[in-house]
C-alpha atoms as an extended CHARMM CRD file, in Angstrom:
* protein
*
       207  EXT
         1         1  MET       CA             52.5120000000     -153.8800000000      116.5340000000  PROA      1               0.0000000000
         2         2  LYS       CA             52.2700000000     -151.5350000000      119.5090000000  PROA      2               0.0000000000
         3         3  GLN       CA             54.5350000000     -148.5590000000      120.0920000000  PROA      3               0.0000000000
         4         4  ASP       CA             54.7550000000     -146.1340000000      123.0030000000  PROA      4               0.0000000000
         5         5  ILE       CA             53.8720000000     -142.4970000000      122.3990000000  PROA      5               0.0000000000
         6         6  LEU       CA             56.1880000000     -139.9240000000      123.9590000000  PROA      6               0.0000000000
         7         7  ASN       CA             56.0030000000     -136.1720000000      124.2840000000  PROA      7               0.0000000000
         8         8  LEU       CA             58.8580000000     -133.7050000000      123.8040000000  PROA      8               0.0000000000
         9         9  ASP       CA             59.6550000000     -134.0170000000      127.5130000000  PROA      9               0.0000000000
        10        10  ASN       CA             60.3700000000     -137.7370000000      126.9430000000  PROA      10              0.0000000000
        11        11  LYS       CA             57.3710000000     -138.8590000000      128.9880000000  PROA      11              0.0000000000
        12        12  ASN       CA             55.0950000000     -141.7260000000      128.0010000000  PROA      12              0.0000000000
        13        13  VAL       CA             51.6150000000     -140.4260000000      127.1470000000  PROA      13              0.0000000000
        14        14  GLY       CA             50.0580000000     -143.5530000000      125.6350000000  PROA      14              0.0000000000
        15        15  THR       CA             50.4280000000     -146.2530000000      122.9870000000  PROA      15              0.0000000000
        16        16  ILE       CA             49.6350000000     -146.5470000000      119.3050000000  PROA      16              0.0000000000
        17        17  GLU       CA             48.9680000000     -149.5440000000      117.0670000000  PROA      17              0.0000000000
        18        18  LEU       CA             51.2370000000     -149.4640000000      113.9910000000  PROA      18              0.0000000000
        19        19  ASP       CA             50.0870000000     -151.1340000000      110.7990000000  PROA      19              0.0000000000
        20        20  GLU       CA             52.1360000000     -154.2780000000      110.1460000000  PROA      20              0.0000000000
        21        21  SER       CA             51.7930000000     -153.7980000000      106.3850000000  PROA      21              0.0000000000
        22        22  ILE       CA             53.6660000000     -150.4780000000      106.6800000000  PROA      22              0.0000000000
        23        23  PHE       CA             55.9750000000     -150.8170000000      109.6970000000  PROA      23              0.0000000000
        24        24  GLY       CA             56.4370000000     -154.5890000000      109.8420000000  PROA      24              0.0000000000
        25        25  LEU       CA             57.7260000000     -155.5960000000      106.4170000000  PROA      25              0.0000000000
        26        26  GLU       CA             60.8650000000     -157.6060000000      105.7360000000  PROA      26              0.0000000000
        27        27  VAL       CA             63.8530000000     -155.2890000000      105.2660000000  PROA      27              0.0000000000
        28        28  ARG       CA             65.0440000000     -155.5780000000      101.6560000000  PROA      28              0.0000000000
        29        29  PRO       CA             68.3170000000     -153.6800000000      101.0030000000  PROA      29              0.0000000000
        30        30  ASP       CA             67.9120000000     -154.1830000000       97.2410000000  PROA      30              0.0000000000
        31        31  ILE       CA             64.5870000000     -152.3250000000       97.2610000000  PROA      31              0.0000000000
        32        32  LEU       CA             66.0030000000     -149.4920000000       99.3640000000  PROA      32              0.0000000000
        33        33  HSD       CA             69.0060000000     -149.2340000000       97.0530000000  PROA      33              0.0000000000
        34        34  ARG       CA             66.8880000000     -148.9510000000       93.9160000000  PROA      34              0.0000000000
        35        35  VAL       CA             64.6800000000     -146.2360000000       95.3910000000  PROA      35              0.0000000000
        36        36  VAL       CA             67.6510000000     -144.2170000000       96.6900000000  PROA      36              0.0000000000
        37        37  VAL       CA             69.3670000000     -144.4130000000       93.2850000000  PROA      37              0.0000000000
        38        38  TRP       CA             66.1230000000     -143.2400000000       91.6590000000  PROA      38              0.0000000000
        39        39  GLN       CA             65.8410000000     -140.3080000000       94.0630000000  PROA      39              0.0000000000
        40        40  LEU       CA             69.4410000000     -139.1690000000       93.6580000000  PROA      40              0.0000000000
        41        41  ALA       CA             69.2450000000     -139.5130000000       89.8780000000  PROA      41              0.0000000000
        42        42  ARG       CA             66.2710000000     -137.1470000000       89.8180000000  PROA      42              0.0000000000
        43        43  ARG       CA             68.2420000000     -134.6030000000       91.8760000000  PROA      43              0.0000000000
        44        44  GLN       CA             71.1040000000     -134.3860000000       89.3780000000  PROA      44              0.0000000000
        45        45  GLN       CA             70.8660000000     -131.2480000000       87.2560000000  PROA      45              0.0000000000
        46        46  GLY       CA             72.6890000000     -132.6620000000       84.2690000000  PROA      46              0.0000000000
        47        47  THR       CA             73.7100000000     -129.1570000000       83.0920000000  PROA      47              0.0000000000
        48        48  HSD       CA             77.3720000000     -130.1030000000       82.5220000000  PROA      48              0.0000000000
        49        49  LEU       CA             78.6690000000     -129.2400000000       79.0610000000  PROA      49              0.0000000000
        50        50  THR       CA             81.9970000000     -129.0010000000       77.2420000000  PROA      50              0.0000000000
        51        51  LYS       CA             82.7120000000     -127.4850000000       73.8370000000  PROA      51              0.0000000000
        52        52  GLY       CA             83.3270000000     -129.7350000000       70.8620000000  PROA      52              0.0000000000
        53        53  ARG       CA             85.0280000000     -128.8650000000       67.5730000000  PROA      53              0.0000000000
        54        54  SER       CA             81.9570000000     -127.0500000000       66.3010000000  PROA      54              0.0000000000
        55        55  ASP       CA             81.6320000000     -124.9310000000       69.4660000000  PROA      55              0.0000000000
        56        56  VAL       CA             85.1100000000     -123.4850000000       70.0770000000  PROA      56              0.0000000000
        57        57  ALA       CA             85.7940000000     -119.9330000000       68.8910000000  PROA      57              0.0000000000
        58        58  LEU       CA             88.7470000000     -120.6320000000       66.5650000000  PROA      58              0.0000000000
        59        59  THR       CA             89.2850000000     -120.1240000000       62.8600000000  PROA      59              0.0000000000
        60        60  PRO       CA             88.3390000000     -123.0370000000       60.5980000000  PROA      60              0.0000000000
        61        61  ALA       CA             91.2620000000     -122.2240000000       58.2920000000  PROA      61              0.0000000000
        62        62  LYS       CA             94.2610000000     -124.5290000000       57.9420000000  PROA      62              0.0000000000
        63        63  PRO       CA             96.9860000000     -123.5830000000       60.4730000000  PROA      63              0.0000000000
        64        64  PHE       CA             99.6830000000     -124.0310000000       57.8100000000  PROA      64              0.0000000000
        65        65  LYS       CA             99.9900000000     -125.3650000000       54.2860000000  PROA      65              0.0000000000
        66        66  GLN       CA             99.4680000000     -129.0380000000       53.5760000000  PROA      66              0.0000000000
        67        67  LYS       CA            103.0110000000     -129.8220000000       52.4190000000  PROA      67              0.0000000000
        68        68  GLY       CA            106.5100000000     -128.5340000000       52.9300000000  PROA      68              0.0000000000
        69        69  SER       CA            106.3650000000     -127.4130000000       56.5790000000  PROA      69              0.0000000000
        70        70  GLY       CA            107.6770000000     -130.6420000000       58.0590000000  PROA      70              0.0000000000
        71        71  ASN       CA            104.6790000000     -130.8290000000       60.3850000000  PROA      71              0.0000000000
        72        72  ALA       CA            101.8630000000     -133.3400000000       60.3490000000  PROA      72              0.0000000000
        73        73  ARG       CA             99.0330000000     -132.2260000000       58.0980000000  PROA      73              0.0000000000
        74        74  GLN       CA             96.2750000000     -130.3630000000       59.9230000000  PROA      74              0.0000000000
        75        75  GLY       CA             92.9360000000     -129.1580000000       58.6840000000  PROA      75              0.0000000000
        76        76  SER       CA             91.8880000000     -126.8130000000       61.5120000000  PROA      76              0.0000000000
        77        77  ARG       CA             92.9900000000     -125.3050000000       64.8180000000  PROA      77              0.0000000000
        78        78  LYS       CA             89.7590000000     -126.6690000000       66.2800000000  PROA      78              0.0000000000
        79        79  GLY       CA             91.2200000000     -130.1460000000       66.4750000000  PROA      79              0.0000000000
        80        80  THR       CA             91.2050000000     -131.8190000000       69.8540000000  PROA      80              0.0000000000
        81        81  GLN       CA             94.9860000000     -132.1790000000       69.8050000000  PROA      81              0.0000000000
        82        82  PHE       CA             95.4890000000     -128.4080000000       69.8640000000  PROA      82              0.0000000000
        83        83  ARG       CA             95.4400000000     -126.1090000000       72.8690000000  PROA      83              0.0000000000
        84        84  LYS       CA             91.9700000000     -124.5630000000       73.2520000000  PROA      84              0.0000000000
        85        85  GLY       CA             90.6490000000     -127.0740000000       70.7240000000  PROA      85              0.0000000000
        86        86  GLY       CA             87.3930000000     -129.0010000000       71.0740000000  PROA      86              0.0000000000
        87        87  VAL       CA             86.8580000000     -131.7910000000       73.6010000000  PROA      87              0.0000000000
        88        88  VAL       CA             86.3110000000     -135.3750000000       72.4660000000  PROA      88              0.0000000000
        89        89  PHE       CA             83.2810000000     -137.1850000000       73.9270000000  PROA      89              0.0000000000
        90        90  GLY       CA             82.8640000000     -134.5840000000       76.6730000000  PROA      90              0.0000000000
        91        91  PRO       CA             79.7730000000     -134.4130000000       78.9100000000  PROA      91              0.0000000000
        92        92  VAL       CA             76.6200000000     -132.9530000000       77.3900000000  PROA      92              0.0000000000
        93        93  VAL       CA             73.3880000000     -131.6520000000       78.8740000000  PROA      93              0.0000000000
        94        94  ARG       CA             71.2420000000     -134.6390000000       79.8060000000  PROA      94              0.0000000000
        95        95  ASP       CA             68.5260000000     -135.8290000000       82.1530000000  PROA      95              0.0000000000
        96        96  TYR       CA             69.6350000000     -138.5390000000       84.6040000000  PROA      96              0.0000000000
        97        97  ALA       CA             66.1070000000     -139.3630000000       85.7990000000  PROA      97              0.0000000000
        98        98  HSD       CA             64.6990000000     -142.8020000000       85.1010000000  PROA      98              0.0000000000
        99        99  ASP       CA             61.3200000000     -144.3840000000       85.6990000000  PROA      99              0.0000000000
       100       100  LEU       CA             60.2870000000     -146.2690000000       88.8050000000  PROA      100             0.0000000000
       101       101  THR       CA             56.7140000000     -147.4200000000       89.2560000000  PROA      101             0.0000000000
       102       102  LYS       CA             54.5350000000     -145.7980000000       91.9000000000  PROA      102             0.0000000000
       103       103  LYS       CA             53.9060000000     -149.2120000000       93.4410000000  PROA      103             0.0000000000
       104       104  PHE       CA             57.6530000000     -149.8210000000       93.8450000000  PROA      104             0.0000000000
       105       105  ARG       CA             58.2130000000     -146.3330000000       95.3160000000  PROA      105             0.0000000000
       106       106  LYS       CA             55.5250000000     -147.0010000000       97.9210000000  PROA      106             0.0000000000
       107       107  LEU       CA             57.1070000000     -150.3390000000       98.7280000000  PROA      107             0.0000000000
       108       108  GLY       CA             60.4620000000     -148.5960000000       99.1790000000  PROA      108             0.0000000000
       109       109  LEU       CA             59.0080000000     -146.1020000000      101.6690000000  PROA      109             0.0000000000
       110       110  LYS       CA             57.2760000000     -148.9020000000      103.5940000000  PROA      110             0.0000000000
       111       111  THR       CA             60.5530000000     -150.8330000000      103.7110000000  PROA      111             0.0000000000
       112       112  ALA       CA             62.4370000000     -147.7910000000      105.0230000000  PROA      112             0.0000000000
       113       113  LEU       CA             59.8560000000     -147.2820000000      107.7840000000  PROA      113             0.0000000000
       114       114  SER       CA             59.9930000000     -150.9790000000      108.6450000000  PROA      114             0.0000000000
       115       115  ALA       CA             63.8060000000     -150.8610000000      108.7740000000  PROA      115             0.0000000000
       116       116  LYS       CA             63.7570000000     -148.0480000000      111.3330000000  PROA      116             0.0000000000
       117       117  ALA       CA             61.1360000000     -149.8640000000      113.3920000000  PROA      117             0.0000000000
       118       118  LYS       CA             63.0990000000     -153.1350000000      113.4490000000  PROA      118             0.0000000000
       119       119  GLU       CA             66.3180000000     -151.3160000000      114.3760000000  PROA      119             0.0000000000
       120       120  GLY       CA             64.5520000000     -149.6700000000      117.3140000000  PROA      120             0.0000000000
       121       121  ASN       CA             65.2120000000     -146.2450000000      115.8040000000  PROA      121             0.0000000000
       122       122  LEU       CA             61.5550000000     -145.2860000000      115.3410000000  PROA      122             0.0000000000
       123       123  ILE       CA             60.0540000000     -142.8770000000      117.8750000000  PROA      123             0.0000000000
       124       124  ILE       CA             56.4040000000     -141.8120000000      117.9950000000  PROA      124             0.0000000000
       125       125  ILE       CA             55.5260000000     -138.4980000000      119.6770000000  PROA      125             0.0000000000
       126       126  ASP       CA             52.1590000000     -136.9140000000      120.3170000000  PROA      126             0.0000000000
       127       127  GLU       CA             52.9600000000     -133.6570000000      118.5160000000  PROA      127             0.0000000000
       128       128  ALA       CA             55.9030000000     -131.5610000000      117.3170000000  PROA      128             0.0000000000
       129       129  LYS       CA             54.8460000000     -128.0980000000      118.4150000000  PROA      129             0.0000000000
       130       130  LEU       CA             56.4480000000     -125.2590000000      120.3660000000  PROA      130             0.0000000000
       131       131  LYS       CA             54.9520000000     -122.1670000000      121.9570000000  PROA      131             0.0000000000
       132       132  ALA       CA             57.7610000000     -119.9820000000      120.6290000000  PROA      132             0.0000000000
       133       133  PRO       CA             60.3940000000     -120.4040000000      117.8960000000  PROA      133             0.0000000000
       134       134  LYS       CA             63.3190000000     -120.6790000000      120.3110000000  PROA      134             0.0000000000
       135       135  THR       CA             66.1850000000     -122.9430000000      119.3330000000  PROA      135             0.0000000000
       136       136  GLN       CA             67.4460000000     -123.2000000000      122.9090000000  PROA      136             0.0000000000
       137       137  ASP       CA             64.1170000000     -124.5680000000      124.1160000000  PROA      137             0.0000000000
       138       138  LEU       CA             64.0260000000     -127.2130000000      121.3990000000  PROA      138             0.0000000000
       139       139  GLN       CA             67.6670000000     -128.1150000000      121.9540000000  PROA      139             0.0000000000
       140       140  SER       CA             67.0160000000     -128.7960000000      125.6340000000  PROA      140             0.0000000000
       141       141  LYS       CA             64.0640000000     -131.0540000000      124.7850000000  PROA      141             0.0000000000
       142       142  LEU       CA             66.1330000000     -132.9640000000      122.2200000000  PROA      142             0.0000000000
       143       143  SER       CA             68.8830000000     -133.4530000000      124.7960000000  PROA      143             0.0000000000
       144       144  VAL       CA             66.3600000000     -134.9580000000      127.2200000000  PROA      144             0.0000000000
       145       145  MET       CA             65.1560000000     -137.3370000000      124.4900000000  PROA      145             0.0000000000
       146       146  GLY       CA             68.7300000000     -138.1890000000      123.4710000000  PROA      146             0.0000000000
       147       147  LEU       CA             68.2560000000     -137.0260000000      119.8760000000  PROA      147             0.0000000000
       148       148  SER       CA             71.1030000000     -135.4900000000      117.9160000000  PROA      148             0.0000000000
       149       149  ASN       CA             70.7750000000     -136.8440000000      114.3780000000  PROA      149             0.0000000000
       150       150  CYS       CA             67.1600000000     -137.4230000000      113.4180000000  PROA      150             0.0000000000
       151       151  LEU       CA             64.3420000000     -136.6710000000      111.0300000000  PROA      151             0.0000000000
       152       152  PHE       CA             61.0340000000     -135.3130000000      112.3370000000  PROA      152             0.0000000000
       153       153  VAL       CA             57.9920000000     -136.0620000000      110.1800000000  PROA      153             0.0000000000
       154       154  ASP       CA             54.8330000000     -134.1560000000      111.0390000000  PROA      154             0.0000000000
       155       155  GLY       CA             51.3300000000     -134.2720000000      109.5820000000  PROA      155             0.0000000000
       156       156  LYS       CA             49.9760000000     -132.3430000000      106.6260000000  PROA      156             0.0000000000
       157       157  GLU       CA             51.7830000000     -129.2030000000      107.7860000000  PROA      157             0.0000000000
       158       158  VAL       CA             54.8190000000     -128.5570000000      109.9620000000  PROA      158             0.0000000000
       159       159  ASP       CA             54.4050000000     -126.3230000000      113.0020000000  PROA      159             0.0000000000
       160       160  VAL       CA             56.0120000000     -122.9710000000      112.1330000000  PROA      160             0.0000000000
       161       161  ASN       CA             57.6140000000     -122.4600000000      115.5480000000  PROA      161             0.0000000000
       162       162  PHE       CA             59.0730000000     -125.9710000000      115.5270000000  PROA      162             0.0000000000
       163       163  ALA       CA             60.4340000000     -125.5420000000      112.0050000000  PROA      163             0.0000000000
       164       164  LEU       CA             62.0500000000     -122.1940000000      112.8340000000  PROA      164             0.0000000000
       165       165  ALA       CA             63.5630000000     -123.4870000000      116.0760000000  PROA      165             0.0000000000
       166       166  SER       CA             65.0700000000     -126.5370000000      114.3610000000  PROA      166             0.0000000000
       167       167  ARG       CA             66.7240000000     -124.6610000000      111.5000000000  PROA      167             0.0000000000
       168       168  ASN       CA             69.8300000000     -123.7890000000      113.5160000000  PROA      168             0.0000000000
       169       169  ILE       CA             70.3090000000     -127.2580000000      115.0240000000  PROA      169             0.0000000000
       170       170  ASN       CA             72.8000000000     -129.3630000000      113.1020000000  PROA      170             0.0000000000
       171       171  GLY       CA             71.5880000000     -132.8790000000      112.3030000000  PROA      171             0.0000000000
       172       172  ILE       CA             67.8670000000     -132.1420000000      112.7530000000  PROA      172             0.0000000000
       173       173  ASP       CA             65.5430000000     -132.1390000000      109.7340000000  PROA      173             0.0000000000
       174       174  VAL       CA             61.7860000000     -131.5560000000      109.6740000000  PROA      174             0.0000000000
       175       175  LEU       CA             59.3960000000     -132.6350000000      106.9030000000  PROA      175             0.0000000000
       176       176  PRO       CA             55.6320000000     -132.8290000000      106.4200000000  PROA      176             0.0000000000
       177       177  ALA       CA             54.1810000000     -136.3060000000      105.8580000000  PROA      177             0.0000000000
       178       178  ILE       CA             53.8690000000     -135.7350000000      102.1130000000  PROA      178             0.0000000000
       179       179  GLY       CA             57.6420000000     -135.0640000000      101.9680000000  PROA      179             0.0000000000
       180       180  ALA       CA             58.7030000000     -138.2650000000      103.7400000000  PROA      180             0.0000000000
       181       181  ASN       CA             61.1090000000     -140.1470000000      101.4930000000  PROA      181             0.0000000000
       182       182  VAL       CA             63.4750000000     -143.1100000000      101.6330000000  PROA      182             0.0000000000
       183       183  TYR       CA             66.7580000000     -141.1950000000      101.2860000000  PROA      183             0.0000000000
       184       184  ASP       CA             66.0890000000     -138.7030000000      104.0970000000  PROA      184             0.0000000000
       185       185  ILE       CA             64.8190000000     -141.4720000000      106.3850000000  PROA      185             0.0000000000
       186       186  LEU       CA             67.8460000000     -143.7130000000      105.8800000000  PROA      186             0.0000000000
       187       187  LYS       CA             70.5110000000     -141.0300000000      106.2380000000  PROA      187             0.0000000000
       188       188  LYS       CA             69.4010000000     -140.1450000000      109.7870000000  PROA      188             0.0000000000
       189       189  ASP       CA             70.0260000000     -142.2370000000      112.8840000000  PROA      189             0.0000000000
       190       190  LYS       CA             66.5030000000     -141.7790000000      114.2820000000  PROA      190             0.0000000000
       191       191  LEU       CA             63.0790000000     -141.2850000000      112.7370000000  PROA      191             0.0000000000
       192       192  VAL       CA             60.5280000000     -139.3550000000      114.8000000000  PROA      192             0.0000000000
       193       193  LEU       CA             56.8890000000     -139.4390000000      113.6950000000  PROA      193             0.0000000000
       194       194  THR       CA             53.9920000000     -137.5440000000      115.1850000000  PROA      194             0.0000000000
       195       195  GLN       CA             50.6490000000     -139.2870000000      115.6370000000  PROA      195             0.0000000000
       196       196  GLU       CA             49.2580000000     -137.2140000000      112.7810000000  PROA      196             0.0000000000
       197       197  ALA       CA             52.2010000000     -138.2700000000      110.5980000000  PROA      197             0.0000000000
       198       198  VAL       CA             51.4300000000     -141.9450000000      111.2570000000  PROA      198             0.0000000000
       199       199  ASN       CA             47.8370000000     -141.4180000000      110.1330000000  PROA      199             0.0000000000
       200       200  CYS       CA             48.9170000000     -139.4590000000      107.0350000000  PROA      200             0.0000000000
       201       201  LEU       CA             51.4740000000     -142.0910000000      106.0630000000  PROA      201             0.0000000000
       202       202  LYS       CA             48.9160000000     -144.8440000000      106.5240000000  PROA      202             0.0000000000
       203       203  GLU       CA             46.5020000000     -142.9990000000      104.2600000000  PROA      203             0.0000000000
       204       204  ARG       CA             49.2630000000     -142.3400000000      101.7130000000  PROA      204             0.0000000000
       205       205  LEU       CA             50.6290000000     -145.9080000000      101.6410000000  PROA      205             0.0000000000
       206       206  THR       CA             47.4080000000     -147.9030000000      101.8110000000  PROA      206             0.0000000000
       207       207  TRP       CA             46.6310000000     -149.4150000000       98.4380000000  PROA      207             0.0000000000
């Protein structure tokens, strides 16, 4: 499938042939969902923790004698029914990550790229480089291209000036090709790839 190549001034500078096996797959929401759940699960810290009966700093002695007080019998102030007592079945430190095969993760990324292409939200540019790290200059170029909420994916490395200029623009994210992932692609309205990024992704996703 052919796609026009634009520059940052929104002018056509050529065409590129996109691999159908990467940008032309059937869009499968179930695959995208599984990969996004896997990604977000890996991001969770899992450091939540509450104190149980054995953790609270209270005396283990009986609060009052067994009989004669008129109260229900109690063995310790650490009981969950008491103020400052332990918590029953509270959250503990755990790892939320689960396994997902490398083959399935690649398929998920291909499906996300194909989804953007079929929606018409995939843009190919010649390069994402600036002469100076000026946010105003980049903002004017984005306005010409009609981009306000998008993800830029560059080649093996991101141009320093472009990265610095984009930091202060809300809704604009920049990643190298190795950092391209399903979640970041799907949460943006537009996906902008450089020619180098297309080549890197093809190399990364070819079996």
